[in-house]
C-alpha positions as CSV (number, residue, x, y, z in Angstrom):
1,M,-36.8,6.8,-128.3
2,R,-34.4,8.1,-130.8
3,K,-35.2,11.6,-130.2
4,T,-34.3,11.1,-126.6
5,I,-30.8,9.5,-127.3
6,L,-30.3,12.6,-129.8
7,G,-31.2,15.1,-126.9
8,L,-28.8,13.3,-124.4
9,L,-25.9,13.6,-127.1
10,M,-26.5,17.2,-127.6
11,I,-26.4,17.9,-123.8
12,L,-23.2,16.0,-123.5
13,I,-21.8,17.8,-126.7
14,G,-22.7,21.0,-124.9
15,A,-20.9,20.1,-121.9
16,T,-17.8,19.0,-123.5
17,M,-17.8,22.5,-125.5
18,A,-18.2,24.2,-122.3
19,F,-15.2,22.4,-120.7
20,G,-13.1,23.2,-123.7
21,Q,-14.0,26.9,-123.5
22,G,-13.1,27.2,-119.9
23,E,-9.7,25.8,-120.6
24,K,-9.4,28.0,-123.6
25,D,-10.2,31.1,-121.7
26,L,-7.7,30.2,-119.1
27,K,-4.9,29.8,-121.7
28,N,-5.8,33.0,-123.3
29,A,-5.8,34.7,-120.0
30,S,-2.2,33.7,-119.4
31,K,-1.3,34.7,-122.9
32,A,-2.8,38.1,-122.3
33,L,-1.0,38.3,-118.9
34,A,2.5,37.5,-120.5
35,K,1.9,40.0,-123.1
36,Y,1.0,42.5,-120.4
37,N,4.2,41.7,-118.4
38,K,6.5,42.2,-121.3
39,D,5.4,45.8,-121.6
40,P,3.0,46.8,-119.0
41,F,2.8,50.3,-120.3
42,S,1.9,49.7,-123.8
43,N,-0.2,46.7,-123.1
44,A,-2.3,47.7,-120.1
45,A,-5.4,46.6,-121.9
46,E,-4.1,43.0,-121.9
47,L,-4.3,42.9,-118.0
48,E,-8.0,44.0,-118.2
49,K,-8.3,41.3,-121.0
50,A,-6.8,38.6,-118.8
51,Q,-9.1,39.4,-115.8
52,S,-12.2,39.3,-118.0
53,L,-11.2,36.0,-119.5
54,L,-10.3,34.5,-116.0
55,M,-13.9,35.3,-114.8
56,S,-15.3,33.2,-117.6
57,A,-12.7,30.6,-117.2
58,F,-13.7,29.9,-113.8
59,E,-17.2,29.2,-114.5
60,D,-15.8,25.8,-115.9
61,E,-15.8,23.1,-113.0
62,E,-12.6,21.5,-114.4
63,V,-10.7,24.9,-114.3
64,L,-12.1,25.4,-110.9
65,N,-10.8,22.3,-109.5
66,S,-7.2,22.7,-111.1
67,A,-4.3,23.9,-108.8
68,K,-2.7,25.4,-111.8
69,S,-5.7,27.5,-112.6
70,W,-5.5,29.0,-109.0
71,V,-1.8,29.9,-109.7
72,T,-2.9,31.7,-112.9
73,R,-5.6,33.5,-110.9
74,G,-2.9,34.7,-108.3
75,D,-0.5,35.7,-111.1
76,I,-3.2,38.0,-112.6
77,F,-4.3,39.6,-109.4
78,K,-0.5,39.9,-108.3
79,S,0.0,41.9,-111.5
80,L,-3.0,43.8,-111.1
81,A,-1.8,44.9,-107.4
82,E,1.6,45.8,-108.7
83,S,0.1,47.9,-111.8
84,Q,-2.1,49.9,-109.3
85,T,0.7,50.6,-106.9
86,N,3.1,51.5,-109.7
87,S,0.4,53.9,-111.1
88,K,-0.1,55.4,-107.6
89,L,3.9,56.1,-107.5
90,L,3.8,57.8,-110.8
91,N,0.7,59.8,-110.1
92,P,-0.2,60.3,-106.5
93,E,-3.8,61.5,-107.5
94,Y,-4.4,58.0,-109.1
95,E,-7.3,56.3,-107.6
96,I,-6.7,52.6,-106.7
97,G,-9.8,50.7,-107.9
98,E,-9.3,47.2,-106.3
99,K,-7.8,47.7,-102.9
100,M,-8.0,43.9,-102.2
101,A,-6.0,42.9,-105.1
102,A,-2.7,41.7,-103.3
103,Q,-5.0,40.0,-100.6
104,M,-7.0,38.0,-103.4
105,A,-3.6,37.1,-105.2
106,A,-2.2,35.8,-101.8
107,E,-5.4,33.8,-101.2
108,Y,-5.2,32.3,-104.6
109,Y,-1.8,31.3,-104.2
110,L,-2.5,29.5,-100.8
111,K,-5.6,27.9,-102.3
112,A,-3.4,26.4,-105.0
113,N,-0.8,25.4,-102.5
114,E,-3.5,23.4,-100.7
115,M,-4.9,21.8,-103.8
116,A,-1.4,20.6,-104.8
117,K,-1.4,18.5,-101.7
118,T,-3.7,16.1,-103.6
119,A,-2.2,16.4,-107.0
120,D,0.2,14.0,-108.7
121,S,3.8,14.5,-107.8
122,K,4.8,16.2,-111.1
123,T,1.9,18.7,-110.7
124,A,2.5,19.3,-107.2
125,K,6.2,20.2,-107.7
126,K,5.3,22.5,-110.5
127,V,2.6,24.3,-108.6
128,N,4.7,24.4,-105.4
129,K,7.6,26.4,-107.5
130,S,4.9,28.7,-108.9
131,V,3.3,29.4,-105.6
132,V,6.5,30.0,-103.9
133,S,7.5,32.6,-106.6
134,G,4.3,34.2,-106.4
135,L,4.1,34.5,-102.7
136,K,7.5,36.0,-102.6
137,K,6.6,38.6,-104.9
138,V,3.0,39.3,-103.3
139,E,4.6,39.8,-99.8
140,G,5.6,43.4,-100.4
141,Q,2.3,44.4,-101.9
142,L,0.3,43.0,-99.1
143,N,2.5,45.5,-97.0
144,N,1.7,48.3,-99.4
145,Y,-2.0,47.8,-99.4
146,G,-2.2,47.1,-95.8
147,I,-0.7,50.5,-95.2
148,L,-2.9,52.2,-97.7
149,L,-6.0,50.7,-95.9
150,Y,-4.6,51.5,-92.4
151,Q,-4.1,55.4,-93.8
152,E,-7.8,55.0,-94.9
153,N,-9.1,53.9,-91.6
154,D,-10.0,50.5,-92.8
155,Y,-8.5,48.8,-90.0
156,A,-10.2,45.5,-90.4
157,G,-8.6,45.4,-94.2
158,S,-5.3,46.3,-93.0
159,Q,-5.3,44.0,-90.3
160,K,-6.2,41.1,-92.8
161,H,-3.4,42.2,-95.0
162,F,-0.7,42.2,-92.5
163,Q,-2.0,38.9,-91.0
164,T,-1.7,37.3,-94.4
165,E,2.0,38.5,-94.6
166,L,2.6,36.5,-91.5
167,T,0.8,33.3,-92.9
168,I,3.0,33.5,-96.0
169,Y,5.9,33.9,-93.8
170,D,5.2,30.8,-92.0
171,L,4.5,28.8,-95.2
172,L,7.7,29.9,-96.8
173,R,9.6,29.0,-93.8
174,A,8.1,25.5,-93.9
175,K,9.1,25.2,-97.4
176,G,12.7,26.2,-96.5
177,E,12.2,29.3,-98.5
178,S,13.4,32.9,-97.6
179,S,10.9,35.7,-96.9
180,R,11.0,39.4,-96.3
181,L,9.9,39.0,-92.8
182,D,13.2,36.9,-92.1
183,D,14.2,40.2,-90.7
184,E,13.4,39.9,-87.2
185,T,12.7,43.8,-86.8
186,L,10.4,43.7,-89.7
187,H,8.6,40.5,-88.3
188,D,8.2,42.1,-85.0
189,E,6.8,45.3,-86.6
190,K,4.3,43.3,-88.6
191,E,3.1,41.4,-85.4
192,Y,2.9,45.1,-83.8
193,F,0.8,46.4,-86.6
194,V,-1.6,43.5,-86.6
195,G,-2.2,44.0,-83.1
196,I,-2.9,47.8,-83.6
197,A,-5.0,47.5,-86.6
198,A,-7.0,44.6,-85.0
199,S,-7.6,46.6,-81.9
200,L,-8.7,49.7,-83.9
201,A,-11.1,47.5,-85.9
202,E,-12.3,46.3,-82.4
203,N,-11.3,42.7,-83.1
204,Y,-9.9,42.2,-79.6
205,D,-9.6,38.4,-79.9
206,V,-6.9,39.0,-82.5
207,A,-5.4,42.2,-81.1
208,I,-4.8,40.8,-77.6
209,P,-2.3,37.9,-78.3
210,F,-0.4,39.9,-80.7
211,L,-0.2,42.9,-78.5
212,A,0.8,40.8,-75.6
213,K,3.5,39.0,-77.3
214,Q,5.1,42.2,-78.4
215,L,5.0,43.4,-74.8
216,E,6.6,40.3,-73.6
217,K,9.6,40.9,-75.8
218,G,10.0,44.2,-74.3
219,T,9.2,47.6,-76.1
220,D,10.0,51.2,-76.2
221,E,6.6,52.1,-77.5
222,S,4.2,53.5,-74.8
223,L,1.2,53.2,-77.3
224,L,1.5,49.3,-77.1
225,Y,0.6,49.4,-73.3
226,Q,-2.3,51.8,-74.3
227,F,-3.9,49.7,-77.0
228,L,-3.4,46.5,-74.8
229,Y,-4.9,48.1,-71.9
230,E,-7.9,49.3,-74.0
231,A,-8.4,45.9,-75.6
232,Y,-8.1,44.0,-72.2
233,L,-10.7,46.6,-71.0
234,K,-13.3,46.4,-73.8
235,S,-13.1,42.6,-73.4
236,G,-14.1,42.7,-70.1
237,M,-10.7,41.7,-68.7
238,D,-10.5,44.3,-66.0
239,D,-7.7,42.7,-64.0
240,K,-5.4,42.4,-66.9
241,A,-6.3,45.9,-68.0
242,T,-5.4,47.3,-64.7
243,E,-2.2,45.3,-64.7
244,T,-1.2,46.5,-68.1
245,L,-1.9,50.3,-67.2
246,Q,0.1,50.0,-64.1
247,A,3.1,48.6,-65.9
248,G,2.7,51.1,-68.7
249,R,2.5,54.1,-66.2
250,A,5.4,52.8,-64.3
251,K,7.6,52.5,-67.5
252,F,6.4,55.8,-69.2
253,P,5.5,58.0,-66.4
254,D,5.3,61.0,-68.7
255,D,3.2,59.6,-71.4
256,A,0.1,61.8,-71.6
257,N,-2.2,59.1,-73.1
258,L,-1.4,56.5,-70.3
259,L,-1.8,59.3,-67.8
260,F,-5.4,60.2,-69.1
261,S,-6.4,56.5,-69.2
262,E,-5.3,56.2,-65.6
263,I,-7.2,59.3,-64.8
264,N,-10.4,57.9,-66.5
265,Y,-9.8,54.6,-64.7
266,F,-9.9,56.2,-61.2
267,L,-12.8,58.5,-62.3
268,K,-14.9,55.7,-63.3
269,R,-14.4,54.2,-59.8
270,G,-14.7,57.4,-57.9
271,E,-11.1,57.0,-56.5
272,L,-9.2,60.0,-58.4
273,D,-8.5,61.0,-54.7
274,K,-6.1,58.2,-54.4
275,M,-4.3,59.4,-57.6
276,T,-4.0,63.0,-56.4
277,A,-3.1,61.8,-52.9
278,N,-0.2,59.7,-54.4
279,L,1.1,62.6,-56.6
280,E,0.9,65.1,-53.8
281,S,2.8,62.7,-51.5
282,A,5.2,62.1,-54.3
283,L,5.7,66.0,-54.7
284,A,6.4,66.5,-51.1
285,K,9.5,64.1,-51.4
286,E,10.4,65.8,-54.7
287,P,9.3,69.4,-54.7
288,N,11.2,70.2,-58.0
289,N,9.9,67.2,-59.9
290,V,8.5,69.1,-62.9
291,S,7.0,65.7,-64.1
292,V,4.9,65.3,-60.9
293,I,3.9,68.9,-61.0
294,T,2.8,68.7,-64.5
295,T,0.9,65.5,-63.9
296,L,-1.0,67.1,-61.1
297,G,-1.9,69.9,-63.4
298,Q,-3.4,67.4,-65.9
299,V,-5.3,65.6,-63.3
300,Y,-6.8,68.7,-61.9
301,D,-7.6,70.0,-65.5
302,Q,-9.4,66.9,-66.3
303,L,-11.3,67.1,-62.9
304,S,-12.3,70.5,-63.7
305,I,-13.9,69.4,-67.1
306,A,-15.5,66.4,-65.4
307,A,-17.1,68.7,-62.7
308,D,-18.4,71.1,-65.5
309,A,-19.9,68.3,-67.5
310,E,-21.8,67.2,-64.1
311,G,-23.0,70.9,-63.8
312,D,-20.9,71.6,-60.8
313,N,-19.6,74.9,-61.4
314,A,-17.9,75.6,-58.1
315,K,-16.1,72.3,-58.1
316,S,-15.1,73.0,-61.8
317,L,-13.7,76.3,-60.8
318,E,-12.0,74.9,-57.6
319,N,-10.0,72.3,-59.8
320,Y,-9.4,74.9,-62.7
321,N,-7.6,77.0,-60.0
322,K,-5.5,74.1,-58.8
323,A,-4.7,73.0,-62.2
324,A,-3.6,76.5,-63.1
325,N,-1.4,76.8,-60.0
326,Y,0.3,73.5,-60.8
327,Y,1.0,74.5,-64.4
328,G,2.3,77.8,-63.3
329,D,4.6,76.3,-60.8
330,A,6.0,74.0,-63.7
331,L,6.3,76.9,-66.2
332,N,8.2,78.7,-63.5
333,K,10.9,75.9,-63.6
334,N,10.7,75.1,-67.3
335,A,9.4,78.3,-69.2
336,D,10.2,76.9,-72.7
337,N,8.4,73.5,-72.4
338,F,6.0,73.3,-75.3
339,D,3.7,70.8,-73.6
340,L,3.2,72.9,-70.5
341,N,2.5,76.3,-72.3
342,Y,0.1,74.4,-74.6
343,S,-1.7,72.7,-71.4
344,M,-1.9,76.2,-69.7
345,G,-3.5,77.7,-72.7
346,A,-5.8,74.7,-73.0
347,L,-6.8,74.9,-69.4
348,H,-7.8,78.7,-69.9
349,Y,-9.5,78.1,-73.3
350,N,-11.5,75.2,-71.9
351,R,-12.6,77.3,-69.0
352,A,-14.1,80.0,-71.5
353,A,-15.9,77.2,-73.4
354,T,-17.8,76.5,-70.3
355,F,-19.9,79.6,-70.6
356,T,-21.1,78.9,-74.2
357,D,-24.4,77.3,-72.8
358,D,-25.1,80.3,-70.5
359,L,-24.6,82.6,-73.5
360,N,-26.8,80.7,-75.8
361,K,-29.7,80.4,-73.3
362,L,-29.4,84.5,-72.9
363,S,-29.1,85.3,-76.7
364,D,-32.8,85.6,-77.1
365,D,-33.4,87.5,-74.0
366,F,-33.6,91.3,-74.9
367,T,-34.6,92.7,-71.5
368,S,-32.3,94.9,-69.9
369,T,-31.5,92.3,-67.4
370,G,-30.9,89.6,-69.9
371,V,-28.5,92.0,-72.0
372,K,-26.8,92.9,-68.8
373,K,-26.1,89.3,-67.9
374,Y,-25.3,88.5,-71.4
375,D,-22.6,91.1,-71.6
376,A,-21.1,90.2,-68.1
377,I,-20.8,86.5,-69.0
378,K,-19.5,87.2,-72.4
379,A,-16.8,89.7,-70.7
380,E,-15.9,86.7,-68.3
381,M,-15.6,84.3,-71.2
382,A,-13.5,86.9,-73.0
383,S,-11.1,87.1,-70.1
384,Y,-10.3,83.6,-70.1
385,F,-9.5,83.6,-73.7
386,D,-7.3,86.6,-73.2
387,K,-5.6,84.4,-70.5
388,A,-5.0,81.4,-72.9
389,L,-3.6,83.7,-75.6
390,P,0.0,84.4,-74.5
391,Y,0.5,80.6,-73.6
392,F,-0.7,79.5,-77.1
393,L,1.5,82.2,-78.7
394,K,4.6,80.9,-76.7
395,A,3.5,77.3,-77.7
396,D,3.4,78.4,-81.2
397,S,6.9,80.0,-81.0
398,I,8.3,76.7,-79.8
399,N,6.5,74.5,-82.3
400,G,5.1,76.4,-85.2
401,K,3.6,73.2,-86.9
402,D,1.2,72.0,-84.0
403,K,-2.3,72.0,-85.6
404,N,-4.1,72.4,-82.3
405,T,-2.3,75.5,-81.2
406,L,-2.9,77.2,-84.5
407,I,-6.6,76.0,-84.4
408,A,-6.9,77.6,-80.8
409,L,-5.2,80.8,-81.8
410,K,-7.4,81.0,-85.0
411,E,-10.6,81.0,-82.9
412,I,-9.3,83.3,-80.0
413,L,-8.3,85.9,-82.6
414,A,-11.9,85.8,-84.5
415,R,-13.5,86.1,-80.9
416,K,-11.5,89.1,-80.6
417,D,-12.5,90.7,-84.0
418,D,-8.9,90.2,-85.2
419,F,-9.9,88.7,-88.4
420,A,-6.8,89.4,-90.4
421,G,-4.8,87.7,-87.7
422,S,-7.4,84.8,-87.4
423,D,-7.0,84.3,-91.2
424,G,-3.2,84.2,-90.9
425,Y,-3.3,81.2,-88.7
426,K,-6.0,79.7,-90.8
427,K,-3.8,80.0,-94.0
428,R,-0.8,78.3,-91.9
429,L,-3.3,75.5,-90.9
430,E,-4.0,74.9,-94.7
431,S,-0.5,75.0,-95.5
432,L,0.1,72.2,-93.2
433,D,-2.5,70.0,-94.7
């Protein structure tokens, strides 16, 4: 019996010691953080020490259930976020290790805020003050890391950061505090990018309300219509998608992305003839409308590509010729337009590419008939590349920094065995990167 009691006492003593160690580790983590903040450059190791102590501290249940502990946790990760950002600014080659540092800091502050609601008034007041201070400082870091993740194509992570900024804004306003998003332009921009990032992450249930809200406010961004249209379409909301696309096309008749979306829309329904009929009717009323002429060229260009994909070479050639005629008519009216020159070049280039499969099929046929066919097809392909070349050269003279133009010129000259010229465009491409 006495041995059993002794065993229980030892267990209790062990538990008490564990509790004491957790509190001790948390205090030491706070001290390490304070030392780091006094001189971040000289005391960089103190931040790592604070993180290590924090991990062991939060194994203690008492620490885990304390609002103040979560504030400390937020403070440490806020400092980590700031440290990484500063290192990146000083050295662009620096690789950020913890890309969720700002997000975690924000979540820890928000956790502390929730826990403070059930704490005594004195603790709640102190925690509230620390939370407000921490959230105000972490707002900008959330923006920085959200942009970083967006640039790295981590759209779900980017969306999360931007949404958390909006959550913090709402919380600070509820507390009567200021926020960086008090600037209406910044706030609208944040909602816009939540919608865009969510759409790219295919989180359409999040994207749609944010994008629709921005659209209701009015926008000069054609991209907003494009993303909302696609979000509706991929969510099975066809009527809303059609309505958005039509509104976007009406407001931005010259936007290429919306035009191609409309072309694809009609293509899927086998109704592209309706679009061409409407455009040709509009052209009859305004024969000098370059925008309408160009659009017709783009429509027939896409029809040519679609027909080739279906193996209908005759239809592909017919639509190619129509596109060339419309582009040519538009260029006669506006010879120095970059988009028109690039489009005409791309039309001929894409037509040349349609012969690739035929050439590949004949590449192993060394009979006299096979070689003759191969040479004839290769010559026809080359003729279309030759047609494309002057338009790409003209486009390059108008805008010398367009990558697609440089890629096309590099490839065409390589096919013409002008390797020196091709290498020149290759080097220009590398300099742009």
